[in-house]
C-alpha positions as CSV (number, residue, x, y, z in Angstrom):
1,M,15.3,-5.1,-29.1
2,T,18.1,-6.3,-26.9
3,D,18.6,-9.2,-24.5
4,Q,18.2,-6.7,-21.7
5,D,14.5,-5.8,-22.4
6,V,11.5,-7.9,-21.5
7,A,10.8,-9.0,-25.1
8,G,14.4,-9.9,-25.6
9,L,14.6,-11.9,-22.4
10,Q,11.3,-13.7,-23.3
11,R,12.7,-14.6,-26.7
12,R,15.9,-16.0,-25.2
13,L,13.9,-18.0,-22.7
14,A,11.7,-19.4,-25.5
15,E,14.7,-20.3,-27.6
16,F,16.3,-22.0,-24.6
17,A,13.2,-24.1,-24.0
18,A,12.7,-24.8,-27.7
19,A,16.3,-26.1,-28.1
20,R,15.6,-28.6,-25.3
21,H,12.1,-29.5,-26.5
22,W,10.6,-28.3,-23.3
23,E,7.6,-26.4,-24.9
24,P,5.1,-29.3,-24.1
25,Y,5.9,-28.8,-20.4
26,H,5.6,-25.0,-20.4
27,T,1.9,-24.9,-19.9
28,P,0.3,-22.1,-17.8
29,K,-0.3,-24.6,-15.0
30,N,3.2,-25.9,-14.9
31,L,4.8,-22.4,-15.2
32,A,2.5,-21.1,-12.4
33,A,3.6,-24.0,-10.2
34,A,7.3,-23.5,-11.0
35,L,6.9,-19.8,-10.3
36,S,5.4,-20.6,-6.9
37,V,8.3,-23.0,-6.1
38,E,10.9,-20.4,-7.0
39,A,9.2,-17.7,-5.0
40,S,9.1,-20.1,-2.1
41,E,12.9,-20.7,-2.5
42,L,13.4,-16.9,-2.3
43,V,11.2,-16.8,0.9
44,E,13.3,-19.7,2.4
45,I,16.4,-17.5,2.4
46,F,14.7,-15.0,4.6
47,Q,12.6,-17.4,6.7
48,W,14.4,-17.2,10.0
49,L,16.1,-13.8,9.7
50,T,15.2,-10.9,11.8
51,P,14.0,-7.8,10.0
52,E,17.4,-6.3,10.5
53,E,19.3,-9.3,9.2
54,S,17.0,-9.4,6.1
55,A,17.8,-5.8,5.4
56,R,21.5,-6.7,5.3
57,V,21.3,-9.9,3.3
58,M,22.9,-8.4,0.2
59,A,26.0,-7.5,2.2
60,D,27.0,-11.2,2.5
61,P,28.3,-12.4,-0.9
62,D,27.0,-16.0,-0.5
63,S,23.5,-14.8,0.5
64,A,23.5,-12.1,-2.2
65,H,24.3,-14.7,-4.8
66,R,21.5,-17.0,-3.6
67,V,19.0,-14.1,-3.5
68,T,20.0,-12.9,-7.0
69,D,19.7,-16.4,-8.4
70,E,16.2,-16.9,-6.9
71,V,15.1,-13.5,-8.2
72,A,16.3,-14.5,-11.6
73,D,14.4,-17.8,-11.4
74,V,11.2,-16.1,-10.3
75,L,11.5,-13.5,-13.1
76,A,12.3,-16.2,-15.7
77,Y,9.2,-18.2,-14.9
78,L,7.0,-15.1,-14.7
79,L,8.2,-14.0,-18.1
80,Q,7.6,-17.4,-19.6
81,F,4.2,-17.6,-18.0
82,C,3.3,-14.2,-19.5
83,E,4.6,-15.2,-22.9
84,V,2.5,-18.4,-23.0
85,L,-0.6,-16.5,-22.1
86,G,0.0,-13.4,-24.2
87,I,0.3,-11.0,-21.2
88,D,2.4,-7.9,-21.5
89,P,3.9,-7.9,-17.9
90,L,4.8,-4.2,-18.0
91,Q,1.4,-3.2,-19.2
92,A,-0.2,-5.4,-16.6
93,L,1.8,-3.8,-13.9
94,A,1.1,-0.3,-15.0
95,A,-2.6,-1.0,-15.1
96,K,-2.5,-2.6,-11.6
97,I,-0.6,0.4,-10.2
98,E,-3.2,2.8,-11.7
99,R,-6.1,0.7,-10.2
100,N,-4.3,0.7,-6.8
101,E,-3.8,4.5,-6.9
102,H,-7.6,4.8,-7.2
103,R,-8.3,2.2,-4.6
104,F,-5.8,3.5,-2.1
105,P,-5.5,7.3,-2.5
106,A,-2.7,9.0,-0.7
107,P,-3.8,10.8,2.5
């Protein structure tokens, strides 16, 4: 297990929170709310851009940095949320894709 896989990242996040005594605040409710806030901050970057501008957002270093940071925040809270509730995010996604393949068959 490395810091670059899901379990390794979840372990690092848990260690980071534990070192700061944040575990009491990392409830499913609080983590879901924090995830929503961070996702909204990602949306805010794109809020008034045209579709063409949004497609080029990573070409601007300042915008790219902001987008990358918000993606990291969203992923961090999602991984912490999954850890607290015992959800395997990769397994959950694979199962959801399979359900969607059945619900929405290709033409």
